[in-house]
C-alpha positions as CSV (number, residue, x, y, z in Angstrom):
1,M,-0.1,0.1,0.3
2,L,2.8,2.6,-1.0
3,D,0.5,4.4,-2.9
4,L,-2.5,5.5,-1.7
5,L,-2.8,9.0,-2.6
6,P,-3.1,8.2,-6.5
7,D,-6.2,5.9,-5.8
8,L,-7.7,8.1,-3.8
9,C,-7.3,11.1,-6.2
10,D,-8.7,8.8,-8.9
11,E,-11.7,7.1,-6.8
12,H,-12.4,10.8,-5.0
13,A,-11.2,13.8,-7.8
14,D,-14.1,15.7,-6.7
15,K,-13.3,15.8,-3.0
16,V,-9.8,16.1,-2.8
17,R,-7.4,19.0,-2.8
18,V,-3.9,18.3,-3.3
19,L,-1.2,20.2,-1.3
20,D,1.7,21.1,-3.5
21,P,4.7,18.6,-3.4
22,L,6.9,20.7,-1.5
23,F,6.8,18.5,1.8
24,R,10.0,15.9,2.8
25,D,9.1,12.3,4.8
26,F,10.9,12.2,8.2
27,G,8.9,9.8,10.0
28,G,9.1,6.1,10.1
29,E,5.7,5.9,8.7
30,R,5.5,6.9,4.8
31,I,1.6,6.2,5.0
32,F,-0.9,7.9,7.5
33,W,-4.1,9.9,7.3
34,G,-6.7,11.0,9.9
35,Q,-8.8,13.8,10.8
36,V,-7.0,16.9,11.0
37,V,-6.1,19.4,14.1
38,T,-4.3,22.5,13.4
39,V,-1.9,25.1,14.8
40,R,-0.9,27.9,13.6
41,C,2.6,29.0,15.0
42,Y,6.0,31.1,14.4
43,E,9.2,29.8,15.6
44,D,7.6,29.2,18.9
45,N,6.4,25.2,19.3
46,S,4.6,25.5,22.9
47,R,1.2,24.8,21.2
48,V,2.8,21.7,19.4
49,R,4.2,20.6,22.8
50,E,0.3,20.9,24.3
51,L,-1.3,19.3,21.6
52,V,0.8,16.1,21.0
53,A,0.3,15.6,24.7
54,T,-3.4,14.9,24.3
55,P,-5.1,11.7,22.9
56,G,-4.2,11.7,19.2
57,T,-5.6,8.4,18.3
58,G,-7.2,8.9,14.4
59,K,-5.4,12.2,14.3
60,V,-2.8,14.3,12.2
61,L,-1.5,17.6,13.5
62,V,-1.0,20.2,10.8
63,V,1.4,23.0,12.2
64,D,1.4,25.9,9.9
65,G,4.7,27.5,10.9
66,G,4.9,30.2,7.8
67,A,7.3,27.9,5.8
68,M,9.8,29.5,8.2
69,V,12.8,26.8,8.7
70,R,15.1,28.9,11.0
71,R,13.7,27.1,13.8
72,A,12.5,23.9,14.4
73,L,9.1,23.3,15.7
74,L,9.2,19.6,16.2
75,G,11.8,17.9,17.3
76,D,12.3,13.7,18.9
77,Q,11.4,15.0,22.3
78,L,8.0,16.1,21.1
79,A,7.3,13.4,18.4
80,E,7.9,10.5,20.9
81,K,5.3,12.4,23.2
82,A,2.8,12.3,19.8
83,L,3.4,8.6,19.6
84,E,3.0,7.6,22.7
85,N,-0.3,9.8,22.8
86,G,-1.3,7.7,19.4
87,W,-1.0,10.7,16.8
88,E,-1.1,9.1,13.5
89,G,1.1,12.0,11.8
90,I,2.5,15.6,11.9
91,V,2.4,18.0,8.9
92,I,4.9,20.8,9.6
93,N,4.9,24.1,6.9
94,G,8.3,24.6,8.5
95,A,11.2,22.5,9.7
96,I,12.2,19.8,12.3
97,R,15.1,18.5,14.1
98,D,16.4,14.9,15.5
99,A,15.8,13.6,12.0
100,G,17.7,10.8,12.7
101,A,16.0,9.7,15.6
102,I,12.4,10.7,14.3
103,G,13.1,8.6,11.1
104,T,13.4,5.8,13.4
105,M,9.6,6.1,15.1
106,A,6.3,4.6,14.0
107,L,5.0,8.2,13.1
108,G,4.3,9.9,10.2
109,V,5.9,13.3,9.7
110,K,6.2,15.5,6.9
111,A,8.0,18.7,6.9
112,L,10.0,21.1,4.7
113,A,13.4,21.0,6.1
114,S,15.3,20.2,9.0
115,C,17.2,22.7,11.1
116,P,19.2,22.0,14.7
117,I,18.1,25.2,16.0
118,K,15.1,24.7,18.7
119,T,12.4,27.7,19.3
120,E,11.6,29.7,21.8
121,K,8.8,29.3,24.2
122,R,6.7,32.2,24.6
123,G,3.0,30.4,24.4
124,L,2.1,32.2,21.2
125,G,0.2,30.5,18.5
126,D,-3.3,29.8,17.7
127,V,-5.1,26.0,17.5
128,D,-8.4,25.1,15.5
129,V,-7.7,27.7,13.2
130,P,-7.6,27.5,9.0
131,V,-4.5,27.4,8.0
132,T,-3.2,28.0,3.9
133,F,0.0,26.7,2.8
134,A,1.2,24.6,-0.2
135,G,-2.1,26.1,-2.6
136,V,-4.7,24.6,-0.1
137,T,-6.6,25.8,2.8
138,I,-6.9,23.0,5.8
139,Y,-9.6,23.2,8.4
140,P,-9.8,21.6,11.4
141,G,-12.1,18.5,11.3
142,D,-10.8,17.7,7.7
143,Y,-9.2,14.5,6.9
144,L,-5.7,14.3,5.8
145,Y,-3.9,11.1,3.7
146,A,-0.5,11.3,3.1
147,D,2.0,8.7,1.6
148,I,5.1,9.2,-0.6
149,N,3.2,10.7,-3.5
150,G,2.8,13.9,-1.2
151,I,-0.4,15.1,0.8
152,L,-4.3,15.4,0.0
153,V,-6.9,16.5,2.5
154,A,-10.9,16.3,2.1
155,R,-13.7,17.5,4.2
156,E,-15.0,14.1,4.8
157,P,-13.6,10.8,5.3
158,L,-12.8,9.2,2.0
159,S,-13.4,5.3,1.2
160,H,-10.8,3.3,0.1
161,P,-10.4,-1.2,0.3
162,Q,-6.7,-0.3,2.3
163,L,-8.3,2.4,4.8
């Protein structure tokens, strides 16, 4: 099931929005999907830290970091916390760090780049807001599907024999 997205695009062409192909795979899971929880934060991962500490079964965290890659919004400790709490995956419009460690985790992670510098913790960021990047607006509650072909979102869950 390495190529889920082409099938979903073929079967549900009128329901999907495909993100521009800007993202790299960093997590140990290359295929992931779930209902979207959004956060918008710039060079401050305080809200990311809070969210990965909550139950995430069936959910994907979508982080709009404004495509800034000067500081990492996710590192191995937060990825481990997300894994412990059942998150299916994390998509970051920005950077991660600890890429080697995250690559060994059974967690889907897509981001623009890696950067070794951590963020400052100022408690800033907005949760459950629409975010727009890579040519698509993603709403809280959307459904996100990701594999090695890219990322797509839909307003409702999509059916497919492999899901």
